[in-house]
C-alpha positions as CSV (number, residue, x, y, z in Angstrom):
1,M,-69.2,-14.1,-12.6
2,F,-70.9,-17.2,-12.9
3,V,-69.6,-20.3,-14.3
4,P,-71.6,-23.5,-15.0
5,C,-70.6,-26.9,-14.3
6,G,-71.6,-28.3,-17.6
7,D,-71.7,-26.8,-21.0
8,S,-74.5,-24.3,-20.8
9,A,-76.0,-22.2,-18.2
10,P,-79.5,-23.7,-16.5
11,D,-82.9,-21.9,-17.4
12,L,-83.1,-20.5,-13.8
13,G,-86.0,-18.4,-14.8
14,G,-88.8,-18.7,-12.1
15,F,-86.4,-19.9,-9.3
16,T,-86.3,-19.0,-5.8
17,F,-82.9,-18.1,-5.0
18,L,-81.9,-18.2,-1.7
19,M,-78.3,-17.0,0.1
20,P,-76.8,-16.1,3.5
21,A,-75.3,-13.1,4.2
22,V,-71.5,-13.6,6.2
23,S,-73.0,-12.2,9.3
24,V,-72.7,-12.7,13.3
25,G,-72.4,-16.4,14.2
26,N,-72.7,-17.4,10.3
27,V,-76.2,-18.3,10.7
28,G,-77.3,-17.5,7.2
29,Q,-74.5,-19.9,6.4
30,L,-75.4,-22.8,8.6
31,A,-78.8,-22.2,7.5
32,I,-78.2,-22.6,3.9
33,D,-75.8,-25.8,5.0
34,L,-78.9,-27.4,6.4
35,I,-81.0,-26.5,3.2
36,I,-78.3,-28.0,0.7
37,S,-77.6,-31.2,2.4
38,T,-81.4,-32.0,3.6
39,L,-82.3,-31.5,0.2
40,N,-79.3,-33.1,-1.4
41,M,-79.1,-30.2,-4.1
42,C,-76.7,-30.8,-6.8
43,K,-74.0,-28.6,-7.7
44,I,-74.8,-26.4,-10.5
45,G,-71.7,-23.6,-11.1
46,Y,-69.6,-21.4,-8.6
47,F,-69.0,-17.8,-8.9
48,Y,-65.8,-16.7,-10.1
49,T,-64.6,-13.5,-8.2
50,D,-62.1,-11.5,-7.1
51,C,-64.3,-10.3,-4.0
52,L,-63.7,-13.1,-1.4
53,V,-60.8,-14.3,0.0
54,P,-59.4,-17.5,-2.0
55,M,-60.5,-20.9,-0.4
56,V,-60.5,-25.0,-1.1
57,G,-61.5,-27.9,1.1
58,N,-63.1,-31.2,0.8
59,N,-66.4,-31.6,-0.1
60,P,-68.7,-30.2,3.0
61,Y,-71.8,-32.3,1.9
62,A,-69.8,-36.0,1.4
63,T,-72.2,-38.7,1.9
64,T,-69.4,-41.3,0.8
65,E,-65.7,-42.1,0.9
66,E,-65.9,-41.5,-3.1
67,N,-67.6,-38.0,-3.1
68,S,-65.6,-36.6,-0.2
69,T,-62.2,-36.3,-2.4
70,E,-64.4,-33.8,-4.4
71,L,-63.1,-30.0,-4.2
72,S,-65.5,-27.0,-2.8
73,I,-64.6,-23.4,-3.1
74,N,-65.7,-19.9,-1.6
75,A,-68.8,-19.5,-3.3
76,E,-70.8,-22.4,-5.2
77,V,-74.5,-22.7,-6.4
78,Y,-76.6,-25.6,-6.1
79,S,-80.0,-26.4,-7.6
80,L,-83.2,-28.3,-6.9
81,P,-85.3,-28.6,-10.1
82,S,-88.2,-30.2,-8.8
83,K,-88.8,-27.4,-6.3
84,K,-87.2,-24.5,-8.5
85,L,-84.8,-23.9,-5.6
86,V,-81.3,-22.0,-6.2
87,A,-78.8,-22.0,-3.0
88,L,-75.4,-19.9,-3.1
89,Q,-73.2,-21.0,0.0
90,L,-70.6,-18.3,0.5
91,R,-67.7,-20.1,2.5
92,S,-65.4,-17.4,3.1
93,I,-64.9,-13.4,4.0
94,F,-65.1,-10.4,1.6
95,I,-62.0,-8.7,0.8
96,K,-61.9,-5.2,2.4
97,H,-64.0,-2.6,0.3
98,K,-65.0,-5.2,-2.1
99,S,-68.5,-6.3,-0.3
100,K,-70.4,-3.8,-2.6
101,P,-69.1,-4.6,-5.9
102,F,-69.7,-8.5,-5.1
103,C,-73.5,-7.3,-4.0
104,E,-73.9,-5.0,-7.6
105,K,-72.6,-7.9,-9.5
106,L,-74.4,-10.6,-8.0
107,L,-77.7,-8.7,-7.9
108,S,-76.9,-8.0,-11.7
109,W,-76.9,-11.6,-12.3
110,V,-80.1,-12.6,-10.3
111,K,-81.9,-10.0,-12.5
112,S,-80.4,-11.3,-15.8
113,S,-81.7,-14.7,-14.6
114,N,-85.2,-13.7,-14.0
115,Y,-85.2,-15.4,-10.5
116,A,-88.6,-15.0,-8.9
117,K,-87.8,-14.1,-5.8
118,V,-84.1,-13.8,-3.6
119,I,-84.0,-14.7,0.0
120,V,-81.3,-14.0,2.3
121,L,-80.8,-15.6,5.6
122,S,-79.2,-13.3,8.2
123,S,-78.2,-12.8,11.6
124,S,-77.7,-9.5,14.2
125,H,-75.9,-9.0,16.8
126,S,-78.2,-9.3,19.8
127,Y,-76.8,-7.1,22.5
128,H,-78.1,-4.2,20.0
129,R,-81.6,-5.0,20.7
130,N,-84.0,-2.1,22.0
131,D,-86.4,-3.2,24.8
132,L,-89.2,-3.6,22.4
133,Q,-87.3,-6.3,20.4
134,L,-85.8,-7.9,23.9
135,R,-90.0,-8.9,24.5
136,S,-90.4,-10.2,21.5
137,T,-89.4,-13.0,19.0
138,P,-85.7,-12.5,17.8
139,F,-86.6,-13.2,14.1
140,R,-87.3,-10.2,12.2
141,Y,-88.1,-9.6,8.4
142,L,-87.4,-7.2,5.6
143,L,-89.3,-6.9,1.7
144,T,-88.5,-4.9,-0.7
145,P,-91.2,-2.8,-2.3
146,F,-90.9,-5.0,-5.8
147,L,-92.0,-8.2,-4.1
148,P,-95.1,-9.2,-5.5
149,K,-98.0,-8.5,-3.4
150,T,-99.3,-12.4,-3.3
151,I,-96.1,-13.0,-1.6
152,Q,-96.4,-9.8,1.1
153,N,-99.7,-10.8,2.0
154,K,-98.3,-14.3,2.9
155,I,-95.5,-13.2,4.8
156,K,-97.7,-10.7,6.5
157,S,-100.5,-13.7,7.3
158,F,-98.0,-15.0,9.7
159,N,-98.2,-12.1,12.2
160,W,-94.4,-12.4,11.6
161,E,-92.4,-9.1,13.1
162,E,-90.8,-6.8,10.4
163,M,-87.4,-5.2,11.5
164,E,-87.7,-2.2,12.9
165,K,-86.1,1.3,12.0
166,S,-83.7,2.8,14.6
167,P,-81.7,5.9,15.0
168,C,-79.0,6.2,11.9
169,I,-76.8,7.7,14.5
170,P,-77.2,5.9,17.6
171,E,-77.7,7.8,21.2
172,I,-78.7,10.9,18.8
173,D,-82.3,11.8,19.9
174,D,-82.7,14.0,16.7
175,S,-81.1,11.5,14.6
176,E,-83.0,10.3,11.0
177,F,-84.4,6.5,11.6
178,C,-83.5,3.9,9.3
179,V,-82.9,0.0,9.2
180,R,-79.7,-0.8,11.0
181,I,-78.1,-4.6,11.2
182,P,-75.7,-4.8,13.7
183,G,-73.9,-7.6,12.4
184,G,-75.7,-8.8,9.5
185,G,-72.2,-8.3,7.1
186,I,-73.6,-7.3,3.5
187,T,-77.4,-7.9,5.0
188,K,-77.9,-4.1,4.7
189,T,-76.2,-3.4,1.2
190,L,-78.1,-6.4,-0.2
191,Y,-81.0,-4.9,1.0
192,D,-80.3,-1.7,-0.4
193,E,-79.2,-2.4,-3.6
194,G,-82.6,-4.4,-4.2
195,C,-84.4,-2.0,-3.4
196,S,-82.3,0.4,-5.6
197,K,-82.3,-2.5,-8.7
198,E,-86.1,-3.4,-8.5
199,I,-85.5,-6.8,-7.2
200,P,-88.1,-8.8,-5.2
201,M,-86.3,-9.6,-1.9
202,V,-87.0,-10.9,1.3
203,V,-84.7,-10.6,4.2
204,L,-84.8,-13.3,7.1
205,L,-82.8,-13.0,10.4
206,K,-82.5,-13.8,13.9
207,F,-80.5,-11.9,16.9
208,V,-77.9,-13.8,17.8
209,S,-74.5,-14.0,19.9
210,E,-71.6,-15.5,19.0
211,G,-71.1,-19.2,20.3
212,D,-72.3,-22.9,19.2
213,N,-75.0,-21.0,16.5
214,I,-76.6,-24.6,15.6
215,P,-79.5,-24.2,17.4
216,D,-80.0,-20.2,15.7
217,A,-79.5,-22.1,12.0
218,L,-82.2,-24.5,13.0
219,G,-84.5,-22.0,14.2
220,L,-83.8,-19.8,11.0
221,V,-84.7,-22.5,8.5
222,E,-87.7,-23.7,10.7
223,Y,-88.7,-20.1,10.2
224,L,-88.2,-19.8,6.4
225,N,-89.8,-23.5,6.5
226,E,-92.7,-21.9,7.6
227,W,-93.4,-19.8,4.6
228,L,-91.8,-22.1,1.7
229,Q,-92.4,-25.2,3.1
230,I,-89.0,-26.9,2.0
231,T,-89.2,-29.9,4.1
232,K,-92.5,-31.3,5.8
233,P,-92.5,-32.4,9.1
234,C,-92.0,-35.4,10.6
235,L,-95.3,-37.3,11.8
236,Q,-94.0,-39.8,14.0
237,C,-91.0,-38.5,16.4
238,D,-90.4,-40.5,19.8
239,D,-88.7,-37.5,21.6
240,P,-91.7,-34.9,22.2
241,T,-88.8,-31.9,22.6
242,A,-87.0,-32.6,19.2
243,S,-87.5,-30.6,16.0
244,T,-90.4,-32.2,14.3
245,L,-88.5,-31.3,10.7
246,Q,-85.9,-33.6,9.7
247,W,-83.2,-31.1,9.1
248,K,-80.1,-33.0,7.3
249,M,-76.6,-32.1,9.0
250,P,-73.4,-32.1,6.9
251,S,-71.1,-34.5,7.6
252,S,-68.4,-31.4,7.6
253,W,-70.2,-30.7,10.4
254,R,-68.4,-32.8,12.9
255,L,-65.7,-30.9,12.5
256,L,-67.6,-27.7,13.4
257,F,-65.1,-26.7,16.1
258,G,-62.1,-28.4,15.3
259,S,-61.1,-32.0,15.7
260,G,-61.0,-33.8,19.3
261,L,-57.9,-33.8,21.8
262,P,-54.8,-36.2,20.7
263,P,-54.7,-39.2,22.8
264,A,-50.7,-38.3,22.8
265,L,-52.0,-35.6,25.4
266,F,-52.6,-38.4,27.6
């Protein structure tokens, strides 16, 4: 499934594996974009899979005219050895009935690579929140039981809100309770597979609505950064309302909502 860019697969044992879920507002994917762009992570390979809709495009993280013509595809893997980080970016949707096989193959590769932990960045429909969720922070987390106790205790020390269980069948009072993530795409499947395959996994998500989801992505990476300390706060900032963290938006975001209006219209 994983195809390295070099002649041999890199040793990723002990690394942290970051990945998005293709979920409402594409918040997880935007967050991964910010991380890859900010840290200037290098591409180390890609996933050859029939589970995603085929896609090809220009380099989304281009910084010069020379590297703007490099091609990118639907599932690429980036790495930053100095921080022991690996990030998977997904750029297309799943083919019908192929999402579960993808999750199974992906987590089998994760386990064989001996990653220290897996972090899934995701989102969920804000309009599905209950009264308690409406009155609290929009961020939630989930942990698999196989996460080391030191990491569990660290996360719990932040006083974050864990994803609440809700009726498995909505609006049925006597329904059993379970974790539901409406609009979360493969998030629930990844979490369930992580539990069954004994994967140390953390799911971080935000309740959002469709629209301009850049602020949601910035919020999600800052939520993650509170724990991982991927980037340090900016100590000198002229604008007190601006984010104190220096996240670098990739060049491809200039066309996030399409190109401008053609001058010929006027």
